[in-house]
C-alpha positions in Angstrom: 20.2 -135.7 -15.4 21.4 -136.8 -18.9 22.7 -140.2 -19.5 26.5 -140.5 -19.4 28.4 -142.4 -22.1 31.8 -143.7 -21.2 34.8 -143.5 -23.4 38.2 -144.2 -21.9 41.0 -143.1 -24.3 44.7 -143.3 -24.0 47.4 -141.7 -26.2 50.9 -142.5 -25.1 53.1 -139.6 -26.0 56.5 -140.5 -27.6 58.1 -137.1 -26.7 58.4 -135.8 -23.2 60.2 -133.0 -21.5 61.8 -135.3 -19.0 65.5 -135.6 -18.4 65.9 -139.3 -19.3 64.0 -140.6 -16.3 60.9 -141.4 -18.3 62.1 -144.6 -19.7 62.9 -145.9 -16.2 59.6 -144.8 -14.9 57.5 -146.3 -17.8 55.0 -149.1 -17.8 56.2 -152.2 -19.6 55.2 -152.6 -23.2 52.9 -155.5 -22.2 51.2 -153.4 -19.6 50.8 -150.4 -21.9 49.2 -152.6 -24.6 46.8 -154.1 -22.1 45.6 -150.6 -21.0 45.4 -149.5 -24.6 43.3 -152.5 -25.5 41.0 -151.8 -22.6 40.5 -148.2 -23.7 40.1 -149.0 -27.4 37.5 -151.7 -26.6 35.4 -149.2 -24.7 35.6 -146.7 -27.6 34.6 -149.4 -30.1 31.7 -150.5 -27.9 30.5 -147.0 -27.5 30.7 -146.4 -31.2 28.6 -149.5 -31.9 25.9 -148.2 -29.6 25.7 -144.8 -31.3 22.8 -144.5 -33.8 24.3 -143.1 -37.0 26.9 -140.6 -37.9 24.9 -137.6 -36.9 24.5 -138.9 -33.4 28.3 -139.6 -33.2 29.1 -136.0 -34.2 27.0 -134.6 -31.3 28.7 -136.7 -28.7 31.5 -135.5 -26.5 34.9 -136.8 -27.4 37.3 -137.5 -24.5 41.0 -137.8 -24.8 43.5 -138.9 -22.2 47.1 -138.2 -23.2 49.8 -139.5 -21.0 53.6 -139.4 -20.8 55.3 -142.8 -20.2 54.8 -142.6 -16.4 51.0 -142.6 -16.3 47.8 -143.9 -17.7 44.9 -141.4 -17.5 41.2 -142.2 -17.6 38.2 -139.9 -17.7 34.4 -140.4 -18.0 32.7 -138.6 -20.8 30.2 -135.8 -20.0 27.2 -135.1 -22.2 26.6 -131.4 -21.4 23.1 -130.3 -20.7 20.9 -127.6 -22.2 22.0 -125.1 -19.6 25.2 -124.3 -21.6 23.3 -123.1 -24.6 22.2 -119.9 -22.8 25.8 -118.8 -22.7 26.5 -118.9 -26.4 25.4 -115.3 -27.1 28.2 -114.0 -25.0 30.5 -116.9 -26.1 31.1 -117.4 -22.4 31.3 -120.9 -20.9 32.0 -121.2 -17.2 34.4 -123.8 -15.7 31.5 -125.0 -13.5 29.3 -125.7 -16.5 32.2 -127.3 -18.4 32.8 -129.8 -15.6 29.2 -130.4 -14.7 29.5 -129.1 -11.2 27.1 -126.8 -9.3 29.8 -124.8 -7.7 31.1 -121.8 -9.6 34.6 -122.1 -8.1 34.5 -118.3 -7.8 36.9 -118.3 -4.9 39.5 -120.4 -6.7 39.4 -119.9 -10.4 41.3 -117.4 -12.6 39.3 -115.7 -15.3 41.4 -115.4 -18.4 38.9 -114.7 -21.2 41.6 -114.2 -23.9 41.0 -114.9 -27.6 43.4 -115.9 -30.4 42.4 -116.2 -34.1 44.2 -118.3 -36.7 43.2 -120.4 -39.8 39.6 -119.2 -39.7 39.0 -120.2 -36.1 38.9 -118.2 -32.8 39.8 -119.9 -29.6 39.0 -118.2 -26.3 40.6 -119.4 -23.1 37.9 -118.8 -20.5 38.9 -119.9 -17.0 41.5 -121.9 -15.1 41.8 -123.5 -11.7 44.8 -125.1 -10.1 44.8 -127.8 -7.4 47.1 -130.7 -6.3 49.0 -132.1 -9.3 46.5 -130.7 -11.7 45.3 -127.5 -13.5 41.9 -127.5 -15.3 41.1 -125.0 -18.1 38.1 -124.5 -20.4 38.0 -122.8 -23.7 35.6 -122.1 -26.6 36.1 -122.5 -30.3 34.3 -120.7 -33.1 34.5 -120.5 -36.9 35.2 -117.0 -38.0 32.8 -117.3 -41.0 29.9 -118.5 -38.8 29.6 -121.8 -40.5 28.9 -125.1 -38.6 31.7 -127.4 -37.7 31.7 -130.9 -39.1 33.0 -132.6 -36.0 33.4 -131.8 -32.3 36.9 -130.3 -31.9 39.6 -132.7 -30.5 42.5 -130.3 -29.9 46.1 -131.3 -30.0 47.6 -129.1 -27.3 50.3 -128.9 -24.7 50.5 -127.1 -21.4 53.7 -125.9 -19.7 54.1 -124.9 -16.1 57.1 -122.7 -15.4 58.6 -124.0 -18.7 58.0 -127.7 -17.9 55.6 -129.7 -20.0 52.7 -131.4 -18.1 52.8 -135.2 -17.7 49.4 -135.8 -19.4 46.0 -134.5 -20.1 42.4 -135.7 -20.1 39.3 -133.8 -21.2 36.4 -133.4 -23.6 34.0 -131.1 -25.2 30.6 -130.4 -26.7 28.9 -128.2 -29.2 27.4 -125.2 -27.4 24.5 -124.5 -29.8 22.3 -126.5 -32.2 23.9 -124.8 -35.2 27.3 -126.4 -34.3 29.1 -123.1 -34.8 30.6 -123.0 -31.3 32.1 -125.7 -29.1 33.4 -125.8 -25.6 36.4 -127.8 -24.4 37.5 -128.6 -20.8 40.9 -130.2 -20.1 42.6 -131.4 -17.0 46.4 -131.2 -17.2 48.3 -133.5 -14.8 51.5 -132.3 -13.1 52.9 -135.1 -11.0 55.4 -134.1 -8.4 54.9 -130.3 -9.0 54.2 -127.9 -6.1 50.9 -126.2 -7.2 50.8 -123.8 -4.3 51.8 -120.3 -5.0 51.4 -118.5 -8.3 52.7 -120.5 -11.2 53.1 -119.4 -14.8 51.4 -121.4 -17.6 51.6 -121.5 -21.3 49.0 -123.4 -23.4 49.9 -124.2 -27.0 47.2 -125.5 -29.4 48.4 -126.6 -32.9 45.5 -128.6 -34.4 41.7 -128.5 -33.8 40.4 -131.6 -35.3 41.2 -135.3 -35.9 39.3 -136.1 -39.2 39.6 -132.7 -40.9 42.8 -131.2 -39.6 42.9 -127.4 -39.0 46.4 -126.5 -38.1 47.3 -123.2 -36.7 48.9 -121.4 -33.7 46.7 -120.6 -30.7 49.0 -119.7 -27.8 48.0 -118.5 -24.4 49.8 -117.4 -21.2 48.2 -117.2 -17.8 48.9 -117.7 -14.1 47.1 -119.6 -11.5 47.5 -120.2 -7.7 46.3 -123.5 -6.2 47.0 -122.5 -2.6 43.5 -121.7 -1.5 41.8 -124.7 -3.1 44.5 -127.1 -1.7 44.2 -125.5 1.8 40.4 -125.8 1.7 40.5 -129.4 0.8 39.0 -131.7 3.4 41.0 -135.0 3.9 39.8 -138.2 5.5 42.2 -141.0 6.1 41.1 -144.5 4.9 44.2 -146.8 5.1 42.3 -149.9 4.2 44.0 -152.7 2.3 42.3 -155.2 0.0 43.7 -158.5 -1.3 43.1 -159.1 -5.0 42.5 -162.3 -6.9 46.0 -162.5 -8.3 47.7 -162.2 -4.9 48.4 -158.5 -5.2 46.8 -155.8 -3.1 45.4 -152.3 -3.2 45.5 -149.8 -0.3 42.9 -147.1 -0.3 44.7 -144.2 1.3 42.7 -141.0 1.5 39.4 -139.4 0.6 39.7 -135.7 -0.3 36.8 -133.3 -0.9 36.8 -129.8 -2.4 34.7 -127.7 -4.7 36.5 -129.0 -7.8 36.4 -132.7 -7.2 36.1 -135.6 -4.7 38.9 -138.1 -4.9 40.0 -141.5 -3.4 43.7 -142.1 -3.7 45.1 -145.6 -3.7 48.3 -147.6 -4.0 48.7 -151.0 -5.5 51.3 -153.6 -4.5 52.6 -156.4 -6.7 50.1 -155.9 -9.5 49.1 -153.5 -12.3 46.4 -155.9 -13.5 43.2 -154.1 -12.3 41.1 -151.0 -12.9 39.1 -149.9 -9.9 35.9 -148.0 -9.1 34.1 -147.3 -5.9 30.4 -146.9 -5.1 29.5 -144.8 -2.1 26.4 -143.7 -0.3 26.5 -140.9 2.3 24.3 -140.5 5.4 21.9 -138.1 3.5 21.2 -140.8 0.9 23.3 -139.4 -1.9 24.9 -142.0 -4.2 28.3 -141.4 -5.7 30.5 -143.2 -8.2 34.3 -142.9 -8.2 36.1 -143.9 -11.4 39.8 -144.4 -12.0 41.2 -141.2 -13.6 44.9 -141.6 -13.2 47.2 -144.5 -12.5 51.0 -144.4 -12.4 51.9 -148.1 -12.9 55.6 -147.7 -12.2 54.8 -146.3 -8.7 51.5 -148.1 -8.2 49.7 -144.9 -7.4 46.2 -144.1 -8.6 43.2 -141.9 -8.1 39.5 -142.5 -8.4 37.5 -139.3 -9.0 33.8 -138.7 -8.5 31.6 -138.7 -11.6 29.6 -135.4 -11.4 26.8 -136.5 -13.7 26.2 -140.1 -12.4 23.7 -140.7 -9.6 23.9 -137.7 -7.2 27.4 -136.6 -8.3 29.1 -135.9 -5.1 29.0 -136.5 -1.3 26.7 -133.9 0.3 28.3 -131.1 2.3 26.1 -131.9 5.3 26.8 -135.7 5.2 28.2 -137.1 8.5 29.3 -140.5 7.1 29.8 -142.3 3.8 29.7 -146.0 3.1 32.1 -147.1 0.4 32.3 -150.4 -1.6 35.3 -151.1 -3.8 35.1 -152.9 -7.2 37.7 -154.0 -9.7 37.9 -155.4 -13.2 40.9 -157.3 -14.4 42.6 -156.5 -17.7 42.9 -159.3 -20.2 46.2 -161.3 -19.9 46.9 -161.4 -23.6 44.0 -160.8 -25.9 40.3 -161.1 -26.0 37.3 -159.0 -25.1 37.6 -156.7 -22.1 35.3 -157.7 -19.3 32.8 -155.1 -18.0 32.0 -157.2 -15.0 33.4 -155.2 -12.1 33.6 -157.5 -9.0 33.2 -156.4 -5.4 36.5 -156.5 -3.5 36.2 -157.1 0.2 33.5 -155.7 2.4 32.0 -152.2 2.4 33.3 -149.8 5.0 32.2 -146.6 6.6 34.1 -143.3 6.9 33.3 -140.6 9.5 33.5 -137.3 7.5 34.2 -135.4 10.6 37.6 -137.1 10.9 39.4 -134.4 8.9 43.2 -134.8 8.7 
């Protein structure tokens, strides 16, 4: 399994499709700056560890774009050699894109639609919908067959039934050594939206790169139904509260498991000062790391999602129990270097995986 590099990025969008409630729901300026500082610090540290410009170009870039209500986090995946075999057909499965072994065949929508503009062809490959989220993957090629100078970092927006999503997180990688094709996977977050039933989506891409802008119009329409994946999600109640150093608390509420992801949801009280992760070991010996992916500071609601390429990736299907240990790192009060010293919060606890809600 390849080494994972972590980049936590956050772009706070200034325009939203909300009806004026966004300002009331937003984090404070001070809180927003502290999260941004944490993210930028991680990006800077990762850049310092990269050996030269060529190495940086070959790394995956991850972006998390959030409306005022949320801060989104996502670990960066360095995709393995297995994706190169697909380049001849310019086909890149969602399972490969997310680094998971399951193909998601029972849940995904195969779109495979291409749009060409400004010398580049973008092909929307597959999509899958689940609670508060739709995940898509697409490939990008230059029409003249020449290599790309940088990994695409697309500026896009997704609409569900005409409403713009709350935020997005994702990343990509070159799919061949010649750097003529790249694959992108993005999770679009839809807080408070019913994802059951068939919903209509529209994806708009307007720029493909950060350093050397390529503007154009790559628009896609597709539909996806999250009913089956949501129904097949296993849920284990946690309901354990931990007191934090600053007097606030965090309540771990639920562990959910499905083919797309494994997730621990939590709720904070009287604090927005911490970022959490959880380390777990199941009864088969598999070790799993859950990292914070989303946090809505105004509501104190967050989620830690399993990292597919760290340790064993996910809790085994035949595991009977899992032992979980919670960790937290505090954001800097004003300025200064962000600590990487996650500290254990409370005592480890065990969950019986047969206790399905």
